C-alpha positions as CSV (number, residue, x, y, z in Angstrom):
1,M,-30.9,269.6,78.8
2,T,-27.3,268.8,80.1
3,R,-25.0,266.0,81.4
4,P,-25.2,266.4,85.0
5,P,-21.6,266.6,86.9
6,L,-20.4,263.4,88.6
7,A,-19.2,264.9,90.9
8,D,-23.0,265.8,91.7
9,L,-24.0,262.3,90.5
10,T,-22.1,260.4,93.4
11,L,-22.8,262.5,95.9
12,V,-26.9,261.8,95.3
13,A,-26.9,257.9,94.1
14,G,-24.0,257.8,97.8
15,G,-27.3,259.5,99.7
16,S,-29.6,256.9,98.4
17,A,-27.9,253.9,98.9
18,L,-27.4,255.4,103.1
19,G,-31.5,256.2,102.7
20,A,-32.6,253.0,101.1
21,V,-30.5,250.7,102.8
22,S,-31.6,252.9,105.7
23,R,-35.1,252.1,105.2
24,W,-34.6,248.4,104.3
25,G,-32.8,247.5,107.7
26,L,-36.0,249.4,109.8
27,S,-38.7,247.7,106.9
28,L,-36.3,244.1,108.8
29,A,-38.3,244.9,112.6
30,E,-41.6,244.9,110.2
31,Q,-42.0,240.8,108.7
32,G,-44.9,240.0,109.8
33,A,-46.5,242.2,111.1
34,A,-50.3,243.4,110.3
35,L,-50.1,246.5,108.9
36,P,-46.5,248.0,107.3
37,W,-45.8,250.3,110.2
38,V,-41.7,251.0,108.8
39,T,-43.2,252.1,105.1
40,L,-46.3,254.1,106.7
41,T,-43.7,255.9,108.6
42,V,-40.4,256.6,106.4
43,N,-43.2,257.4,104.1
44,V,-44.5,260.1,106.8
45,V,-41.6,261.1,108.0
46,G,-39.0,261.7,104.4
47,A,-42.6,264.1,103.4
48,F,-42.0,266.1,106.5
49,L,-38.6,266.2,106.3
50,L,-38.1,266.7,102.1
51,A,-40.8,269.6,102.6
52,A,-38.6,270.9,105.2
53,L,-35.0,270.7,103.4
54,P,-34.7,273.7,100.5
55,L,-36.0,276.0,103.2
56,L,-33.5,274.5,106.0
57,P,-29.7,277.6,106.0
58,V,-27.5,275.0,106.4
59,V,-28.9,273.1,102.9
60,R,-30.2,276.2,101.5
61,R,-26.3,277.6,101.8
62,S,-24.4,274.1,100.3
63,R,-26.0,273.0,96.6
64,R,-24.0,269.0,97.3
65,L,-25.8,269.0,101.5
66,A,-29.2,270.0,99.1
67,L,-27.6,267.0,96.3
68,V,-26.7,264.4,99.5
69,L,-30.0,264.5,101.6
70,G,-33.4,265.3,99.2
71,P,-32.1,263.7,95.9
72,G,-30.3,261.3,98.0
73,V,-30.5,260.0,100.8
74,L,-34.5,261.0,101.6
75,A,-35.5,260.3,97.8
76,G,-33.5,256.3,98.4
77,F,-35.4,256.5,102.8
78,T,-39.3,257.0,101.4
79,T,-40.8,254.7,99.0
80,V,-44.2,254.7,96.8
81,S,-43.3,251.6,95.0
82,A,-43.4,249.8,97.7
83,W,-46.2,251.2,99.9
84,A,-48.0,251.6,96.4
85,G,-46.9,247.0,96.5
86,Q,-48.1,246.0,100.1
87,V,-52.1,247.9,99.6
88,T,-52.2,246.3,97.1
89,G,-50.7,242.9,98.6
90,L,-53.0,243.6,101.6
91,A,-55.7,243.2,99.1
92,A,-54.8,240.5,97.7
93,D,-54.6,238.5,100.8
94,G,-58.1,239.9,101.4
95,R,-57.1,242.3,104.2
96,E,-59.1,244.9,102.4
97,A,-59.3,247.6,105.9
98,V,-55.7,246.8,106.6
99,A,-55.3,248.2,103.2
100,G,-57.1,250.9,102.6
101,A,-56.3,252.3,106.2
102,D,-52.3,252.7,105.5
103,L,-53.6,254.4,101.5
104,V,-55.1,256.8,103.7
105,G,-53.0,256.9,106.6
106,T,-49.6,256.8,104.6
107,L,-51.4,259.1,102.0
108,A,-53.5,261.0,105.1
109,G,-50.0,261.3,106.9
110,A,-47.9,262.7,105.2
111,L,-49.5,265.6,103.6
112,V,-50.3,266.9,107.1
113,A,-46.1,265.9,107.8
114,A,-45.6,267.8,104.3
115,H,-47.1,270.7,106.0
116,L,-45.7,271.0,109.7
117,G,-42.3,270.4,107.5
118,R,-42.7,273.1,105.7
119,R,-44.0,275.7,108.5
120,W,-41.4,274.1,110.8
121,A,-39.0,274.8,108.5
122,A,-40.1,278.3,107.7
123,S,-40.0,279.4,112.0
124,R,-36.5,278.9,111.6
125,A,-35.6,279.7,107.9
126,E,-33.6,282.5,106.6
127,P,-35.4,285.9,106.0
128,G,-36.8,285.9,101.9
129,A,-35.8,282.0,102.3
130,H,-39.2,281.4,102.2
131,G,-40.4,279.0,98.9
């Protein structure tokens, strides 16, 4: 495996920091909420965008933009680890129904969003761009 260029690492790191800080800022609004709705929302929105991203013409034309947005911003924005921790915490607190709703809701929502994101982007993609 070859080492990625420092410029690529910088683009991904900068994008990832922006995505993570954005998610963190949004999560401040859910302090004490019955359901971690911000994490659910960012994961569903992130699934839509990550599925759509590779098919968008502007991203297909710019490798650097693809690096900033995909493994950068959107990977930093979405979070499986926080979601898993929140589901586990809800269950440990005796809120199994809420934990189950969060688990199923996030997974189902992200899968549907990814499918819709891909279909949406495919309808706007340049001919031959469907992967």
